[in-house]
C-alpha positions as CSV (number, residue, x, y, z in Angstrom):
1,M,39.3,38.9,-5.3
2,L,40.1,41.1,-7.5
3,A,37.2,43.2,-6.7
4,T,37.7,43.3,-3.3
5,L,40.9,44.7,-3.6
6,A,39.7,46.8,-6.1
7,A,37.3,48.7,-4.3
8,E,39.3,48.7,-1.7
9,V,42.2,50.8,-3.7
10,V,39.5,53.2,-5.1
11,G,37.7,53.5,-1.7
12,I,41.2,54.4,-0.2
13,I,42.0,56.7,-2.3
14,V,38.4,58.7,-3.3
15,R,39.1,58.7,1.1
16,L,42.4,60.6,1.0
17,I,40.6,62.8,-1.4
18,I,37.7,63.8,1.2
19,L,40.6,64.2,3.7
20,T,42.7,66.6,2.0
21,E,40.2,68.6,0.7
22,S,36.5,69.3,1.5
23,A,34.3,67.2,-0.6
24,A,31.1,67.3,-1.5
25,I,28.7,65.0,0.3
26,P,28.5,62.1,-3.3
27,L,32.1,61.6,-2.7
28,R,31.5,60.8,0.8
29,I,28.3,58.4,-0.2
30,L,31.4,56.8,-3.1
31,S,33.8,56.5,-0.1
32,G,31.7,54.6,2.2
33,T,29.7,52.5,-0.7
34,L,33.2,51.2,-1.8
35,F,34.0,49.9,1.7
36,I,31.3,48.0,2.0
37,V,31.8,46.8,-1.3
38,A,35.0,45.9,-0.1
39,F,34.1,44.3,2.9
40,V,31.0,42.4,2.0
41,S,33.8,40.8,-0.8
42,G,36.3,40.1,1.4
43,L,34.0,38.5,4.3
44,V,33.4,36.2,1.5
45,T,36.2,35.4,0.3
46,L,37.7,34.7,3.9
47,L,34.4,32.1,3.9
48,L,35.1,30.4,1.2
49,T,38.4,29.8,1.4
50,P,38.3,27.2,3.6
51,L,35.3,25.7,1.8
52,V,37.3,25.4,-1.5
53,L,40.5,23.6,0.4
54,K,38.6,21.3,1.8
55,L,36.2,20.7,-1.6
56,R,38.7,21.0,-4.1
57,Q,40.7,17.9,-5.4
58,V,43.6,19.6,-6.4
59,V,44.8,22.3,-3.6
60,P,45.3,25.7,-4.6
61,P,49.3,26.9,-4.4
62,R,49.7,28.5,-1.6
63,P,50.5,31.3,-2.5
64,I,47.0,32.2,-4.2
65,V,45.7,30.8,-0.8
66,A,47.8,33.6,1.1
67,A,46.7,36.3,-1.2
68,A,42.9,35.6,-1.4
69,C,43.2,35.9,3.2
70,I,45.1,38.6,2.6
71,V,43.3,40.7,0.1
72,G,40.1,39.2,2.2
73,L,41.5,40.6,5.1
74,I,42.7,44.3,4.1
75,P,38.8,45.3,4.2
76,I,38.4,44.5,7.8
77,V,41.2,46.0,9.0
78,T,41.0,49.1,6.9
79,M,36.5,49.8,8.0
80,V,38.4,49.3,12.0
81,L,41.2,51.4,11.4
82,I,37.9,54.5,10.2
83,A,35.5,53.1,12.8
84,S,38.5,54.0,15.2
85,Q,39.1,57.8,14.2
86,P,37.4,60.4,16.2
């Protein structure tokens, strides 16, 4: 969950640097790589959360589950927003 959030935040920062300045190709590659890492990690988080809720004897607290779902959805929403830009 933390890796997803870290990759997303750094990816957004790099993307903002790219938008404000004419950035070199390596920054564009870094941004894309971080977004892909965040997307895959977020997807895994979303897929494993129901499994954890079903298999654990002691259910995690609701705020933890909610945070996991939100952090898992952020990269997906970001990728949709980036893809919808011309």
